[in-house]
Phi, psi and omega in degrees: 000133186293147177287145179277132182263139177298147183293144181296144178283130184226146168097056172103175190289145186289335182284356167254356181268164180282348180273116182227150176293171179300327182289318182287343182290345177273212182281139178285072184293316189292310185292330176292316180294316175304314178298325182290311183295330178290316181298315176296313181287316184294326176293328176299319181282323188290343183286348180289130174084004184273341184070022182249187189292141181290157179288134177228196183296315181299318181297316182299313181300320178296316173299323180291321176297310184304324181268324187291332180297335186290353165305332177272001191296342174269320183271319188223069181296327178296310171303312182308301187290327178291315176296320181298312179299317183296317176297321182289318172305311176298326180298309184286326176292342177274002172087012177286166188287154177282164179168210190291355178308331183291329176304313176301322172301313182297322180292321178291325170300315173300314180298318181295320185285315186286347176263010171099359182265064188289312181300321180294316178302312181301308179303313187291314179290322177297323181289323180298317175300307180297318175302320182290320170308308178305315186285317183280346182244344179230312185275359181299336181302324187252004178249160172286156007273169181291144178072015173300150182239165180291140185288143175296144182297337177298317181300315180292325177297319177302317181293323175303312179292329176294324174297318177297316179296316180296320183290318185293321180292318177297319176297322179296316181292325172303311182297319183289324174300318178294326173299311176302318177299315180298317180296315182296317180296324177292326177290321177297324183285326172295319177296323174299312177308312185296324178291323175294323177297322181291321184295321184290326176297317184292319179300320183289322176305309186292323179297310183294323176299305185287320181300315180296309189288319179289330173302311181300312184300317184299317177291318179290325172298324174297312179302313179297319178302309180301322183256004183302325173275316187276329184215077182300331179292321179286331172291318178302321176297317179300310175305322178298317176296321170309310184298312181296325180292316182294318179297317181295320181296317180296321176301315185289320177297321179295318179297316179298313177295326173299320180292328179294315183287333177241079182287144182094340178283153171296151173290140186290344181216148176301145176297141178292148182224193179294345175292340174269007180302317175307322174296320177300317183291329178291320178299313179301320176297320180296330176275013173091012184249127176272117182248127179250130183247128175237131185229134178235136181093202182234082178299341181280357174276358182295144165301162184302318185288324182285327176300315174295315183295318177297319178300311189292326175299313179295323179303306185297322180289317178292328176300315180293327173299317181295316186279322190252355192235141175280352172290140174251019175232153178215152174239131180238120185238124186239123172233123184239105185200148174052037175074017178227143175251131180241131179234136178228124178235117186239146167222151187283342187071198356276176183289142178272353183211194182285345185250088177284122177077006180092153176210023180260225181287344182296314177290322177298317181298323181290318176303307181309311187296317179296318178294326178300325182264005182079021180258186180223162183211132178234137183217131178177175182290143180280154180293334178265015182103171178079191184217143184228140173245128184230117180233149173230125187233126171283139178239019171253355174275178181299133176273180184297344177271007172084008182290135179286156178294157180279139178297140179294153179288134180278145180234146180278000000 
């Protein structure tokens, strides 16, 4: 059995998306350990020349707490950013040197904001800033180190700018992440719509193939049973027609199913078009229906999408005549001009049941085929009796395979 491959990541860097592997879904041990080493070592270098308290065990513990809580930044981002800022504020209030501990604050703030906990990040970072102002300008007299002086306001301005920059960058990342998530959701919705449309198309194909063929088989089976004793030769002809219709239906069903099994591959045989109309007339004749065809223009020039839709509409209309009409004649008129195909299928009636012309999925499928090409279809009883199907299909627009229309010829 082939191993299931994870879906490809789309829509922005994977470290900013919600999709994570099973390893990354747990605690971020590696990145937190790297950050801890950086803060510990970097603070040791940064303390030179600051004139603040030297690093001792208490300072190392505070730095460890400030970085260690970031292990929870994915599962508990509010707790992580609040504890990180609190530990940093205690570290600074104790008179320990400035340094890379602010990098840990930035990481905690980023994690909280990009995961949607903006207020928690703002309050925590604002509390750290306000606490630092209070400590460096008023409480420094009673806090270590001894003989400390008030921090210059230029330094406070730099810290304020740093706070604003962190918040702005985190907000920018949050907005971009939301945009990536929206784009990813839109792509997934479009893929689902395409899948639904493809399933609907396949359902229409199967319905049209099976409804027509089974209708012919049903009529011929009735003829064969009625003539089995009195006219064995005619019964043999009916059985031969049943065999041919069933073989053709199986071939078309296999083609449809093959396309389902291998999505994206080109069909192994061309889609039926109006060039196969003589076969359709022959099948209808075998079912006891006399079909007259009149054609104007060149229907063979239709693109594949319009040709298939026209073939299926005629097929479904003739199937409805066989199933629902008492008439044994039908007229098919095809007009092809000015970039539009006009189909008209008439029978003299009357209806043999309550559903004149059919009322199930057949008419719905015909309307859907016409609408997919930007065309229209009308089906209903004629004023003089019988039933009429009238369809108009543009064949210069995009066909159902998504091909764009050919540009019109330019004239000088």
